[in-house]
C-alpha positions in Angstrom: -12.7 -21.4 52.3 -14.3 -18.1 53.2 -14.5 -18.9 56.9 -10.8 -19.6 56.9 -10.1 -16.3 55.2 -12.2 -14.4 57.9 -10.4 -16.2 60.7 -7.0 -15.1 59.3 -8.3 -11.5 59.0 -9.6 -11.5 62.6 -6.3 -12.8 63.9 -4.6 -9.7 62.3 -1.7 -11.8 61.3 0.8 -10.9 58.5 -0.6 -13.8 56.4 -4.0 -12.3 56.5 -2.7 -8.9 55.3 -1.1 -10.7 52.4 -4.4 -12.3 51.5 -6.1 -9.0 51.6 -3.4 -7.3 49.5 -3.5 -10.1 46.8 -7.3 -10.0 46.7 -7.2 -6.3 46.2 -4.5 -6.6 43.5 -6.6 -9.2 41.8 -9.7 -7.1 41.7 -7.8 -4.1 40.4 -6.1 -6.1 37.7 -9.4 -7.5 36.7 -11.0 -4.0 36.5 -8.0 -2.7 34.4 -8.2 -5.7 32.1 -12.0 -5.2 31.7 -11.4 -1.4 30.7 -8.7 -2.4 28.2 -10.8 -5.0 26.6 -13.8 -2.7 26.4 -11.6 0.0 24.7 -10.2 -2.6 22.2 -13.8 -3.6 21.4 -14.8 -0.1 21.0 -12.0 0.6 18.4 -12.7 -2.6 16.5 -16.5 -2.3 16.5 -16.7 1.4 15.7 -17.0 1.0 11.9 -19.8 -1.6 12.3 -21.7 0.7 14.7 -21.4 3.6 12.2 -22.7 1.3 9.5 -25.6 0.1 11.6 -26.6 3.6 12.6 -27.3 4.3 8.9 -28.6 0.9 7.7 -30.0 -0.8 10.8 -29.0 -4.0 12.6 -28.7 -6.1 9.4 -26.4 -8.9 8.4 -23.3 -7.9 6.5 -20.7 -9.8 4.5 -19.7 -10.7 0.9 -23.3 -10.9 -0.4 -24.6 -7.8 1.4 -26.0 -5.1 -0.8 -26.0 -1.8 0.9 -29.2 0.2 1.2 -27.2 3.2 0.1 -27.6 3.7 -3.6 -24.0 4.3 -4.9 -24.0 7.1 -7.4 -20.2 7.1 -8.2 -18.8 3.7 -7.1 -19.3 1.4 -9.9 -20.1 4.0 -12.5 -19.4 3.4 -16.2 -17.2 6.6 -16.4 -14.3 7.6 -14.2 -15.4 9.8 -11.3 -15.1 13.6 -11.9 -13.4 16.0 -9.6 -16.8 17.0 -8.1 -17.4 13.5 -7.2 -14.5 13.1 -4.7 -16.5 13.6 -1.5 -19.2 11.2 -2.7 -16.6 8.6 -3.8 -14.9 8.6 -0.4 -18.1 8.4 1.4 -19.4 5.5 -0.7 -16.1 3.6 -0.4 -16.1 4.1 3.4 -19.7 2.8 3.5 -18.6 -0.2 1.6 -15.8 -1.0 3.9 -18.0 -0.6 7.0 -20.5 -3.0 5.7 -17.8 -5.8 6.1 -17.7 -6.8 2.5 -13.9 -6.7 2.3 -13.3 -8.7 5.4 -14.0 -12.5 4.6 -10.8 -14.3 3.3 -12.8 -15.9 0.5 -13.8 -12.5 -0.8 -10.2 -11.2 -0.6 -9.0 -14.2 -2.4 -11.7 -13.8 -5.1 -10.6 -10.2 -5.7 -7.0 -11.1 -6.0 -7.9 -13.8 -8.4 -9.8 -11.3 -10.5 -6.8 -9.1 -10.6 -4.6 -11.9 -11.7 -7.1 -12.6 -14.5 -7.1 -9.0 -15.6 -3.4 -9.1 -16.1 -3.2 -12.6 -17.5 -5.8 -11.8 -20.2 -4.6 -8.4 -21.1 -0.8 -8.7 -21.4 -0.8 -7.2 -25.0 -2.9 -4.2 -23.9 -0.6 -3.5 -20.9 2.5 -3.7 -22.9 1.0 -1.4 -25.6 -0.2 1.2 -23.1 3.3 1.5 -21.4 4.9 1.7 -24.9 2.6 4.6 -25.8 3.3 6.4 -22.6 7.0 5.8 -22.0 8.4 4.3 -25.2 10.1 1.8 -22.8 11.6 -1.4 -24.3 9.1 -4.2 -24.2 11.4 -6.6 -22.2 11.6 -4.0 -19.3 7.8 -3.6 -19.3 7.2 -7.3 -19.5 9.3 -7.9 -16.4 8.6 -4.9 -14.1 5.0 -4.0 -15.0 3.6 -7.4 -15.8 5.4 -10.4 -14.5 6.3 -8.7 -11.3 2.7 -7.9 -10.5 1.6 -11.5 -11.5 4.2 -12.9 -9.1 3.1 -10.6 -6.3 -0.6 -11.7 -6.7 0.5 -15.4 -6.8 2.5 -14.9 -3.6 -0.5 -13.2 -1.8 -2.9 -15.9 -2.9 -0.5 -18.7 -1.7 0.2 -17.1 1.7 -3.1 -15.2 2.4 -4.4 -17.5 5.2 -1.1 -17.8 6.9 -0.3 -14.0 6.8 -3.7 -13.1 8.0 -4.1 -15.7 10.8 -4.1 -14.6 14.4 -0.7 -14.9 16.0 -0.6 -16.6 19.4 1.2 -14.6 22.2 3.2 -17.3 24.1 4.7 -15.1 26.8 3.3 -15.6 30.3 1.5 -12.7 32.0 0.2 -12.8 35.5 -2.2 -10.0 34.6 -4.1 -12.2 32.1 -3.6 -15.6 33.6 -5.1 -18.2 33.0 -6.5 -16.8 29.7 -4.6 -17.0 26.4 -3.8 -14.0 24.1 -3.4 -13.6 20.3 -2.7 -10.7 18.0 -5.4 -10.2 15.4 -4.5 -8.4 12.2 -7.2 -5.7 11.4 -7.5 -3.8 8.1 -6.9 -0.1 8.2 -10.2 0.8 6.2 -10.5 2.9 3.1 -7.0 3.5 1.7 -5.8 6.0 -1.0 -3.1 4.8 -3.3 -1.3 7.4 -5.4 0.7 5.9 -8.1 3.8 7.3 -10.0 4.4 7.4 -13.8 7.6 5.5 -14.0 6.1 2.0 -13.3 2.4 2.6 -13.9 1.2 -1.0 -13.2 3.8 -2.4 -10.7 3.5 0.5 -8.4 -0.2 0.8 -8.5 -1.7 -2.6 -8.9 1.1 -4.2 -6.8 0.3 -1.9 -3.9 -3.5 -2.3 -4.4 -3.1 -6.1 -4.1 -1.4 -5.8 -0.7 -4.1 -3.6 0.6 -6.9 -5.9 -0.6 -5.1 -9.0 0.9 -5.2 -7.1 4.2 -8.9 -6.6 4.0 -9.1 -2.9 3.0 -10.7 -1.3 0.1 -8.8 1.2 -2.2 -9.3 4.4 -4.0 -6.6 4.4 -6.7 -5.2 7.6 -8.2 -2.8 6.7 -11.1 -0.5 9.3 -12.6 -1.7 11.8 -15.1 1.7 11.6 -16.8 0.8 8.2 -18.3 -2.8 8.7 -19.6 -3.0 5.5 -21.6 -1.8 3.3 -18.8 -4.1 5.1 -16.3 -7.1 4.7 -18.5 -6.3 1.0 -18.9 -6.1 0.6 -15.2 -9.6 2.1 -14.9 -11.0 -0.2 -17.5 -9.4 -3.4 -16.0 -10.5 -2.7 -12.5 -14.0 -1.7 -13.7 -14.3 -5.0 -15.8 -12.8 -7.5 -13.4 -13.0 -6.2 -9.8 -15.9 -5.4 -7.5 -15.9 -1.5 -7.3 -16.6 -1.8 -3.6 -13.0 -3.1 -3.3 -11.2 -0.8 -5.8 -12.3 2.4 -7.4 -10.1 4.4 -9.8 -10.2 8.2 -10.0 -8.1 10.4 -12.3 -8.5 9.3 -15.9 -10.6 11.8 -17.8 -9.9 14.7 -15.4 -7.8 17.4 -17.1 -4.7 18.7 -15.5 -1.5 17.3 -13.9 -3.5 15.4 -11.2 -2.6 17.8 -8.3 -6.2 19.0 -7.9 -7.5 15.5 -7.7 -4.9 14.6 -4.9 -5.8 17.9 -3.1 -9.4 17.1 -3.1 -8.9 13.5 -2.0 -6.6 14.6 0.9 -9.3 16.9 2.2 -11.5 13.8 2.9 -11.1 11.5 5.9 -9.2 8.5 4.7 -7.8 5.6 6.8 -4.4 5.3 5.1 -2.5 7.0 2.3 0.2 5.2 0.2 2.2 7.6 -2.1 5.0 6.7 -4.5 6.9 9.6 -6.1 9.2 12.5 -5.6 10.3 14.0 -2.3 8.8 17.3 -3.2 5.3 15.9 -3.7 5.8 13.5 -0.8 6.3 16.4 1.6 3.0 17.9 0.5 1.2 14.6 0.9 2.7 14.3 4.5 1.5 17.8 5.4 -2.1 17.2 4.1 -2.3 13.8 5.9 -1.2 15.4 9.2 -4.1 17.8 8.9 -6.5 14.9 9.3 -4.2 12.7 11.3 -4.2 10.2 8.5 -1.3 7.6 8.7 0.7 7.4 5.5 3.5 5.6 3.8 5.8 7.5 1.5 8.0 5.7 -1.1 10.2 8.5 -2.3 13.1 9.0 -4.6 16.5 10.2 -3.4 20.2 10.2 -3.8 21.8 6.9 -4.5 25.7 7.2 -4.4 27.9 4.5 -5.7 31.2 3.8 -3.9 34.0 2.2 -6.0 37.1 1.5 -4.0 40.5 0.1 -5.0 39.3 -3.4 -4.6 36.3 -3.2 -6.7 35.6 -5.3 -9.9 35.5 -2.3 -12.2 33.8 -4.1 -15.1 31.0 -5.3 -12.9 30.6 -1.9 -11.1 30.6 0.0 -14.4 28.0 -2.5 -15.9 25.6 -2.1 -12.9 26.0 1.7 -12.9 25.1 2.0 -16.5 22.3 -0.5 -16.3 20.7 1.2 -13.2 21.1 4.6 -14.9 19.6 3.7 -18.3 16.8 1.4 -17.0 13.5 3.2 -17.7 15.7 6.2 -18.8 16.9 6.5 -15.2 13.5 7.3 -13.9 13.4 5.0 -10.8 14.2 5.4 -7.1 17.3 3.2 -7.3 19.0 4.8 -10.2 22.6 5.7 -9.3 22.8 9.4 -8.7 26.6 9.8 -8.6 29.8 7.8 -8.1 32.5 8.2 -5.6 35.6 6.5 -7.1 39.0 5.8 -5.7 41.5 8.1 -7.3 43.7 5.2 -8.5 40.8 3.5 -10.3 39.2 6.6 -11.8 40.6 6.3 -15.4 40.0 2.6 -15.9 36.6 2.9 -14.4 35.6 5.6 -16.8 36.8 3.4 -19.6 34.7 0.6 -18.3 31.7 3.0 -18.2 32.2 3.9 -21.8 32.5 0.2 -22.8 29.2 -0.9 -21.1 27.3 2.2 -22.3 28.2 1.2 -25.9 27.2 -2.4 -25.1 23.9 -1.8 -23.4 22.8 1.3 -25.3 24.6 1.3 -28.6 22.1 3.9 -30.1 20.5 6.0 -27.5 18.6 8.0 -30.1 16.8 5.0 -31.4 13.1 5.0 -30.4 12.7 2.5 -27.5 16.4 2.2 -26.7 15.8 3.2 -23.1 12.4 4.9 -22.8 11.8 8.6 -22.7 11.6 11.3 -20.0 8.2 12.0 -18.7 6.6 15.0 -17.0 7.9 18.6 -16.6 10.1 17.7 -13.6 11.1 14.2 -14.8 14.8 15.1 -14.7 14.6 16.1 -11.0 15.5 13.8 -8.1 13.2 10.9 -7.6 12.0 10.8 -11.2 8.5 9.7 -10.2 
């Protein structure tokens, strides 16, 4: 084969030039692919190298016990404000050990969370009642059953959702190899929860992060102290603290100083649910450390009622959305734009449905209570 190639090169024919060009292109493509694969390996393996630089070349996994003695993670009491740097460092150490990666360990943690909810229904309902005075039916659905359903769905689909996805498109650059997309966890994530749904918008978010292979520092809202304290107790009793650690309960103040201290540390992802005002602050703080973040914010929710609308249904949905949790939710209708010809009958339907759904708004537990000094502002959370 090589002798034939050399003969074509000596002849100086056009075909020989093609062979040289294709050979050079193949070598170049191979070098580029090698560099790309090395870069990918560097990115994926970086946490493991950092871990081994501290602990040596040891086996890691679900049963691994770090040589680092954790002084904050797993403590009997919630971390104090001064513990924030240590907490973040220990949680990052736990993630870099690889303890959160195996599917069987993720599944065990999700099952532990489900058991925490299934065995503490009365405590959850009581905590939300003390904090929000919300009707029990609303809490049962939004802060209890919704979380259990989410956990069941994650457990059922965990293997399928985390499996590598084969790339079927043909590429001359990588022929004859095959390619797949691997789903890698972010790392140590910070979840900042709101007051309006203190379990659904904290435990529900944490469950997704755990299913993806991350570990989580959870900061619940200071405006719902009983629910936040119960979250700490449940996670401390049921869940490995290397997976989830809760900070905030027991620290005086509105929680802003805790968030400020946490945002000074290097985290791998931040998930915030709350108002636009606070969300903009979180985004600026995250930008300073180039930390990716997801912001679930409140805003304006206009309702359009045109001349073809079912006025009774529209009025019912407006009243329900605005009185649910005392209007403290991101999907509460902010204002209504109604066709002029339907304004009066629509207002009458609003009165009727208000009387039906909330006959006595001054009765304790009729529709919850406003929480926080700025609870009446946009976003509510």
